C-alpha positions in Angstrom: 54.7 -16.0 3.8 56.1 -12.6 2.7 56.8 -9.1 3.8 55.6 -6.5 1.2 57.8 -3.5 1.2 61.3 -4.2 0.1 60.5 -7.8 -0.6 57.7 -8.0 -3.2 57.3 -4.2 -3.8 60.4 -2.4 -5.0 59.8 0.4 -2.5 62.9 2.3 -3.3 62.0 2.5 -7.0 58.4 3.1 -6.3 59.1 6.0 -3.9 61.5 7.6 -6.4 59.0 7.4 -9.2 56.2 8.8 -7.0 58.2 11.7 -5.5 59.2 12.8 -9.1 55.7 12.6 -10.2 54.4 14.5 -7.3 57.0 17.2 -7.9 55.8 17.6 -11.5 52.1 17.4 -10.8 52.3 19.9 -7.9 54.9 22.1 -9.6 52.9 25.3 -9.0 53.6 24.8 -5.3 56.9 22.8 -5.4 58.7 24.4 -8.4 60.6 26.9 -6.2 62.5 23.9 -4.8 65.2 22.2 -6.9 63.8 18.8 -8.0 66.8 16.8 -6.9 66.7 18.6 -3.5 63.1 17.8 -3.0 63.6 14.2 -3.9 66.7 13.7 -1.8 65.2 15.4 1.2 62.0 13.4 1.0 64.0 10.2 0.7 66.1 11.1 3.8 63.1 12.0 5.9 61.2 8.9 4.8 63.9 6.6 6.3 63.1 3.6 4.1 59.5 3.9 5.0 59.9 3.7 8.8 58.6 7.2 9.3 55.0 7.8 8.3 54.5 10.7 5.8 52.7 13.1 8.1 56.1 13.8 9.8 57.9 13.9 6.5 55.6 16.4 4.9 55.3 18.6 8.0 59.2 18.8 7.9 59.3 19.5 4.1 56.6 22.3 4.4 58.5 23.9 7.2 62.0 23.6 5.5 61.0 24.7 2.1 58.1 27.1 2.8 55.7 25.2 0.7 52.5 27.2 0.1 50.1 24.2 0.5 49.4 22.2 3.7 51.2 19.1 4.7 47.8 17.5 5.1 47.2 18.0 1.3 50.6 16.6 0.4 50.0 13.6 2.7 46.6 12.9 1.0 48.2 13.2 -2.4 50.7 10.4 -1.3 47.9 8.3 0.0 45.8 8.5 -3.1 48.5 8.4 -5.7 51.4 6.2 -4.4 49.4 3.1 -5.7 49.9 4.5 -9.3 53.7 4.2 -8.9 54.0 0.7 -7.4 56.9 -1.3 -9.1 57.4 -5.0 -8.4 60.7 -6.6 -7.9 62.0 -8.7 -10.9 60.6 -12.3 -11.2 57.7 -11.6 -8.8 55.0 -13.2 -10.8 57.0 -16.1 -12.1 57.9 -16.9 -8.5 54.4 -16.7 -7.2 53.2 -19.0 -10.0 55.9 -21.4 -9.4 55.3 -21.6 -5.6 51.6 -21.7 -6.0 51.9 -24.6 -8.4 53.6 -26.6 -5.6 50.3 -26.4 -3.6 51.8 -24.0 -1.1 49.6 -21.6 0.8 50.7 -18.1 0.6 50.4 -15.2 3.0 51.6 -11.6 3.6 52.4 -10.0 6.9 53.2 -6.3 6.5 53.7 -3.4 8.9 51.9 -0.3 7.7 48.5 1.4 7.2 45.8 -1.1 6.3 44.0 0.5 3.3 47.2 2.0 1.9 49.0 -1.3 1.9 46.0 -3.1 0.4 45.9 -0.5 -2.4 49.5 -1.1 -3.1 49.0 -4.9 -3.3 46.1 -4.4 -5.7 48.2 -2.1 -7.9 50.8 -4.8 -8.1 48.1 -7.4 -9.0 49.1 -10.0 -6.4 46.1 -10.1 -4.0 44.6 -13.2 -5.6 47.7 -15.2 -4.9 47.4 -15.0 -1.2 45.3 -17.0 1.3 46.0 -14.7 4.2 47.0 -11.0 4.4 47.7 -9.4 7.7 48.4 -5.6 7.9 49.7 -4.4 11.3 47.4 -1.4 11.6 44.3 -3.6 11.4 45.8 -6.4 13.5 46.7 -4.0 16.3 50.2 -5.6 16.5 53.3 -5.5 14.2 56.4 -7.3 13.4 58.5 -8.5 15.1 55.8 -9.3 17.6 55.4 -13.1 17.5 51.7 -12.8 17.9 51.2 -11.5 14.3 53.2 -14.5 12.9 51.1 -16.9 15.1 47.9 -15.3 13.9 48.8 -15.8 10.3 49.9 -19.5 10.9 46.6 -20.1 12.6 44.6 -18.6 9.7 46.6 -20.6 7.2 46.3 -23.8 9.4 49.9 -24.6 9.2 52.6 -25.2 11.8 55.7 -23.0 12.1 58.1 -25.8 11.1 56.2 -26.1 7.8 56.5 -22.5 7.0 59.0 -19.9 5.9 58.9 -16.2 6.0 60.6 -14.0 3.4 61.6 -10.4 4.2 64.2 -7.7 3.9 64.4 -6.6 7.5 66.7 -8.9 9.7 64.9 -8.2 13.0 61.3 -7.5 11.9 61.2 -10.3 9.3 63.9 -12.9 9.8 64.3 -12.9 13.7 60.5 -12.3 14.1 59.7 -15.4 12.1 62.4 -17.6 13.6 61.2 -16.7 17.1 58.0 -18.6 16.4 59.7 -21.6 14.8 59.5 -20.6 11.1 62.3 -20.5 8.6 63.6 -17.1 8.1 64.6 -16.1 4.6 66.4 -12.8 4.2 66.0 -11.0 0.9 69.4 -9.3 0.9 69.6 -5.5 1.0 73.0 -4.0 0.5 72.7 -1.5 3.4 72.2 -4.2 6.0 74.1 -7.2 7.3 72.5 -10.6 7.8 71.7 -11.8 11.2 71.6 -15.5 11.0 68.9 -16.2 8.4 68.2 -19.8 7.5 68.5 -18.8 3.9 69.6 -15.6 2.0 68.4 -14.7 -1.4 69.3 -11.9 -3.8 66.4 -12.5 -6.1 62.8 -13.8 -5.8 63.6 -16.4 -8.5 65.7 -18.2 -5.9 62.8 -19.2 -3.7 61.5 -22.2 -5.6 65.0 -23.7 -5.2 64.7 -23.3 -1.5 61.4 -25.1 -1.4 62.9 -27.9 -3.5 65.8 -28.2 -0.9 63.5 -28.2 2.1 61.1 -30.8 0.5 64.1 -32.9 -0.5 
């Protein structure tokens, strides 16, 4: 099972591409702000995606005296972010390799339901997965163990037969380990590991982990 943002979706690159594109498309209203300042302030307020964009755009409109509403900016983000989704390297080769081993695949992601599904469709990965759980639709979010148990039940597998891959030490690695799954940390330079069972730098390393576990 996988996290989405920061694990399959290169969110940092996608956000950068989107916010530059938004700046140019809405230049009539944003052009009075230096582009690099708009990008850097959005990135700072976004906090790696852990702040929903209503708060981000409210702050931007106030700080930069933007002459369109934060609701319009937010709707633009909801509608257009999917056009800027960038996968991590080796995503599709990894999915094909894992799927060829007769593994069942799932996604558990925190976030807004329709927004996350649109992003998965934009990446072209939905058909690879047997189960997809999005926190908004489930009413619970990682690291709550119930969302991991719900996915395991849907996939009809036991925790000790399963591993979860994610970039967040607490939400992903520790959350999965708490229910008995292997926790695989997709390493991020701005965090330290917290006792993951496996650490990877690249998605291409996952098939080797499966070989090791099956061996």
